[in-house]
C-alpha positions as CSV (number, residue, x, y, z in Angstrom):
1,M,-15.5,43.0,-5.6
2,S,-16.1,40.1,-7.9
3,N,-15.1,37.7,-5.1
4,K,-17.7,39.2,-2.8
5,M,-20.3,38.9,-5.5
6,T,-19.4,35.3,-6.1
7,I,-19.7,34.5,-2.4
8,K,-23.0,36.4,-2.2
9,D,-24.3,34.6,-5.3
10,K,-23.4,31.2,-3.7
11,F,-25.1,32.2,-0.5
12,N,-28.3,33.2,-2.3
13,T,-28.2,29.9,-4.2
14,Y,-28.0,28.0,-0.9
15,L,-30.9,30.0,0.4
16,K,-33.0,29.1,-2.6
17,H,-32.0,25.4,-2.3
18,P,-31.7,24.5,1.4
19,G,-30.9,20.9,0.5
20,S,-27.7,22.0,-1.3
21,F,-26.7,24.0,1.8
22,V,-27.2,21.0,4.0
23,V,-25.1,18.8,1.7
24,F,-22.4,21.5,1.6
25,L,-22.3,21.6,5.4
26,L,-22.1,17.8,5.7
27,V,-19.3,17.6,3.1
28,M,-17.3,20.4,4.9
29,L,-18.0,18.7,8.3
30,A,-16.7,15.3,7.0
31,A,-13.6,17.0,5.6
32,V,-12.9,18.8,8.8
33,I,-13.4,15.7,10.9
34,T,-11.2,13.6,8.7
35,F,-8.4,16.2,8.7
36,A,-8.7,16.6,12.5
37,V,-8.5,12.9,13.2
38,L,-5.4,12.6,10.9
39,I,-3.7,15.5,12.7
40,F,-4.6,14.1,16.1
41,L,-3.1,10.7,15.3
42,I,0.1,12.2,13.9
43,V,0.5,14.6,16.9
44,Y,-0.3,11.8,19.4
45,I,2.3,9.5,17.9
46,L,5.0,12.2,17.7
47,V,4.4,13.5,21.3
48,N,4.5,10.0,22.8
49,G,7.3,8.6,20.5
50,L,9.8,11.4,19.9
51,P,11.1,11.7,23.5
52,H,12.0,8.0,23.5
53,I,14.0,7.9,20.3
54,T,17.5,7.3,21.7
55,P,20.8,6.1,20.1
56,S,20.4,2.7,21.7
57,L,17.2,2.2,19.7
58,F,19.4,2.1,16.6
59,S,21.8,-0.5,17.7
60,L,22.8,-3.1,15.1
61,E,21.5,-6.0,17.2
62,Y,18.4,-6.4,19.2
63,S,18.6,-7.1,23.0
64,S,16.2,-6.8,25.9
65,E,18.1,-3.7,27.0
66,N,17.9,-1.6,23.8
67,A,14.9,-3.1,21.9
68,S,16.6,-2.0,18.7
69,V,14.5,-1.3,15.6
70,V,17.3,-1.7,13.1
71,P,16.8,-5.5,12.4
72,A,13.1,-4.9,12.0
73,L,13.7,-2.0,9.7
74,I,16.0,-4.0,7.5
75,N,13.5,-6.9,7.5
76,T,10.7,-4.5,6.5
77,V,12.7,-3.3,3.5
78,I,13.5,-6.8,2.4
79,M,9.9,-8.0,2.9
80,T,8.5,-5.0,0.9
81,L,10.9,-5.6,-2.0
82,L,10.3,-9.4,-2.1
83,S,6.5,-8.9,-2.0
84,L,6.5,-6.3,-4.8
85,I,8.9,-8.3,-7.0
86,I,6.4,-11.2,-6.8
87,A,3.1,-9.3,-7.0
88,I,3.8,-6.4,-9.5
89,P,4.5,-8.5,-12.6
90,F,1.4,-10.7,-12.0
91,G,-0.8,-7.7,-11.2
92,I,0.2,-5.6,-14.1
93,F,0.2,-8.4,-16.7
94,S,-3.2,-9.6,-15.5
95,A,-4.6,-6.1,-15.8
96,I,-3.2,-5.7,-19.3
97,F,-4.9,-9.0,-20.3
98,L,-8.2,-7.8,-18.8
99,V,-8.2,-4.4,-20.5
100,E,-6.3,-4.9,-23.7
101,Y,-6.8,-8.5,-24.8
102,A,-9.9,-9.9,-23.2
103,G,-13.0,-9.2,-25.2
104,K,-16.0,-7.3,-23.7
105,G,-18.6,-9.5,-22.1
106,N,-16.1,-12.3,-21.6
107,K,-17.4,-14.6,-18.8
108,F,-13.8,-15.5,-17.8
109,V,-13.0,-11.8,-17.2
110,E,-16.1,-11.5,-15.0
111,V,-14.9,-14.5,-12.9
112,I,-11.5,-12.9,-12.6
113,R,-12.9,-9.6,-11.4
114,L,-15.3,-11.3,-9.0
115,T,-12.4,-13.3,-7.6
116,T,-10.1,-10.2,-7.1
117,E,-12.9,-8.3,-5.4
118,T,-13.5,-11.3,-3.1
119,L,-9.8,-11.5,-2.3
120,S,-9.7,-7.8,-1.4
121,G,-12.3,-8.3,1.3
122,I,-10.7,-11.3,3.1
123,P,-9.2,-10.5,6.5
124,S,-5.5,-10.6,6.8
125,I,-5.6,-13.2,9.5
126,V,-7.1,-15.6,7.0
127,Y,-4.2,-14.9,4.6
128,G,-1.9,-15.6,7.5
129,L,-3.5,-19.0,8.3
130,F,-3.4,-19.9,4.6
131,G,0.3,-18.9,4.4
132,M,1.1,-20.9,7.5
133,L,-0.7,-24.0,6.2
134,F,0.6,-23.9,2.7
135,F,3.9,-22.1,2.6
136,V,5.2,-22.8,6.1
137,N,3.9,-26.4,6.6
138,T,3.0,-27.9,3.2
139,L,6.0,-26.5,1.2
140,G,8.3,-26.8,4.2
141,W,9.6,-23.3,4.1
142,G,9.1,-22.8,7.9
143,F,8.7,-19.3,9.4
144,S,10.6,-17.3,6.9
145,L,10.7,-14.0,5.0
146,L,9.9,-15.9,1.8
147,A,6.8,-17.4,3.2
148,G,5.7,-14.0,4.5
149,A,6.5,-12.3,1.1
150,F,4.4,-14.8,-0.9
151,T,1.6,-14.4,1.6
152,L,1.7,-10.6,1.3
153,S,2.0,-10.8,-2.5
154,I,-1.3,-12.7,-2.6
155,M,-2.8,-10.0,-0.3
156,I,-1.7,-7.0,-2.5
157,L,-2.3,-8.7,-5.9
158,P,-6.0,-7.7,-6.1
159,L,-5.1,-4.1,-5.2
160,I,-2.4,-3.8,-7.9
161,M,-4.6,-5.5,-10.4
162,R,-7.6,-3.2,-9.9
163,T,-5.6,0.1,-9.8
164,T,-3.7,-0.9,-12.9
165,E,-6.9,-1.9,-14.7
166,E,-8.5,1.5,-13.9
167,A,-5.3,3.3,-14.9
168,L,-5.2,1.5,-18.3
169,K,-8.9,2.2,-18.9
170,A,-8.2,5.9,-18.2
171,V,-5.8,6.1,-21.2
172,P,-7.7,7.6,-24.1
173,D,-8.5,5.3,-27.0
174,S,-7.1,7.9,-29.3
175,Y,-3.6,7.0,-28.1
176,R,-4.2,3.4,-29.2
177,E,-5.8,4.4,-32.5
178,G,-2.9,6.8,-33.3
179,S,-0.4,4.1,-32.6
180,F,-2.2,1.6,-34.7
181,G,-2.5,4.2,-37.5
182,L,1.3,4.6,-37.5
183,G,1.7,0.9,-38.0
184,A,2.6,-0.2,-34.5
185,G,1.4,-3.6,-33.4
186,K,-0.7,-4.5,-30.3
187,L,2.2,-5.4,-28.1
188,R,4.3,-2.3,-29.0
189,T,1.2,-0.1,-28.5
190,V,0.6,-1.5,-25.0
191,F,4.2,-1.3,-23.8
192,R,5.3,1.9,-25.5
193,I,2.1,4.0,-25.5
194,V,-0.5,2.7,-23.0
195,L,1.7,1.6,-20.1
196,P,3.8,4.8,-19.9
197,S,0.6,6.9,-20.0
198,A,-0.9,4.8,-17.1
199,I,2.3,4.9,-14.9
200,P,0.9,7.5,-12.4
201,G,-2.2,5.4,-11.7
202,I,-0.1,2.2,-11.5
203,L,2.3,3.8,-9.0
204,A,-0.7,4.9,-6.9
205,G,-1.7,1.3,-6.5
206,I,1.9,0.3,-5.7
207,I,2.1,3.0,-3.1
208,L,-1.1,1.7,-1.5
209,A,0.3,-1.9,-1.6
210,I,3.5,-0.7,0.1
211,G,1.5,0.9,2.8
212,R,-0.4,-2.4,3.4
213,I,2.9,-4.4,3.4
214,V,4.6,-2.1,5.9
215,G,1.6,-2.0,8.3
216,E,0.7,-5.7,8.2
217,T,1.1,-7.8,11.3
218,A,-1.4,-10.7,11.5
219,A,-0.4,-12.4,8.3
220,L,3.4,-12.1,9.1
221,I,3.2,-13.4,12.6
222,Y,1.9,-16.8,11.2
223,T,4.4,-16.9,8.2
224,A,7.5,-14.8,8.8
225,G,7.7,-15.3,12.5
226,T,8.8,-12.8,15.2
227,V,12.6,-13.4,15.5
228,A,14.2,-10.0,16.3
229,Q,17.2,-10.4,14.0
230,V,18.1,-10.1,10.3
231,P,18.1,-13.6,8.8
232,T,21.0,-14.8,6.8
233,S,18.7,-15.9,3.9
234,V,15.1,-15.5,2.8
235,F,14.4,-18.9,4.4
236,G,15.2,-17.4,7.8
237,S,12.6,-15.9,10.3
238,G,12.5,-12.2,11.0
239,R,10.0,-9.5,12.2
240,T,9.1,-6.3,10.4
241,L,8.6,-3.0,12.1
242,A,4.8,-3.4,12.5
243,V,5.3,-6.9,14.1
244,H,8.1,-5.5,16.2
245,M,5.9,-2.7,17.5
246,Y,3.1,-5.2,18.2
247,N,5.4,-7.5,20.2
248,L,6.8,-4.6,22.3
249,S,3.3,-3.3,23.1
250,S,1.9,-6.7,23.8
251,E,4.6,-7.5,26.3
252,G,3.8,-4.3,28.2
253,L,7.4,-3.7,29.2
254,Y,8.5,-1.6,26.3
255,M,5.7,0.8,25.6
256,D,8.1,3.7,25.3
257,Q,10.0,1.9,22.6
258,A,6.8,0.9,20.9
259,Y,5.8,4.5,20.6
260,A,9.3,5.3,19.2
261,T,8.9,2.5,16.7
262,A,5.5,4.0,15.6
263,V,7.3,7.3,14.9
264,I,9.9,5.5,12.7
265,L,7.1,3.6,10.9
266,L,5.2,6.8,10.3
267,V,8.4,8.5,8.9
268,L,9.1,5.5,6.7
269,V,5.6,5.4,5.2
270,V,5.6,9.2,4.6
271,G,9.1,8.9,3.0
272,I,8.0,6.1,0.7
273,N,5.0,8.1,-0.4
274,A,7.0,11.2,-1.1
275,L,9.6,9.3,-3.0
276,S,7.0,7.6,-5.1
277,S,5.3,10.9,-5.9
278,V,8.6,12.4,-7.1
279,I,9.2,9.3,-9.3
280,A,5.7,9.5,-10.7
281,R,6.1,13.2,-11.6
282,K,9.5,12.6,-13.3
283,L,8.1,9.6,-15.3
284,T,5.0,11.7,-16.3
285,K,7.2,14.5,-17.6
286,A,9.5,12.1,-19.4
């Protein structure tokens, strides 16, 4: 009975304030459309890709007959790890400086924040051209996983910095004050109190960064290349899953394999997100 009264009260409130009812309808409509588009994309990919996932698609070596995704899958994992190893320390330490050490109203901090926001809005093709000119040509690395990883690390650095900064700001000041009151220094407080409390927010930024790395194509075509094999070193060329799917679809001869690759890419992203969520919950409980 109380639930019915609650719904009735809400309805009467909307009748008294038509503007609130309109906003409620718009919010619900936006939520339904967003959810429907997401479900449609997932179903469309699965329907078109699942029938074409065959054993030959998982051959150890790529050929024109099997269009194997295994080399691209391995390259994707390597590229993701390399990019994160480069970007995470710089992003987290930069955020720590901005939040914990830089004074309020610092002009240098404002310049850094403006720069990171500007970098976040640059198209990936521009990063790719920069990576090709600097890492590939100037440094002489050629088309390689290392050139691609450094390019992607620059792309995801603003994202990791901003999410880490917001996560650190969300930690209550009482945590810091309590630590200082017990005699802990600034460095110990940051790394033993503040950072552990901010881990869920930091991991959220890392998850978003992984999603951008896995789905990137334009920047990698100009830096890592499109060779369909696993290189023997980080200075070798190799394609990731997203680049592999792009090449298959652009050729027009392997559309079925391209849809199958999209399914694998979708499963990979969902798996990474699920694993990261589990790790975040365990770290939060600890």
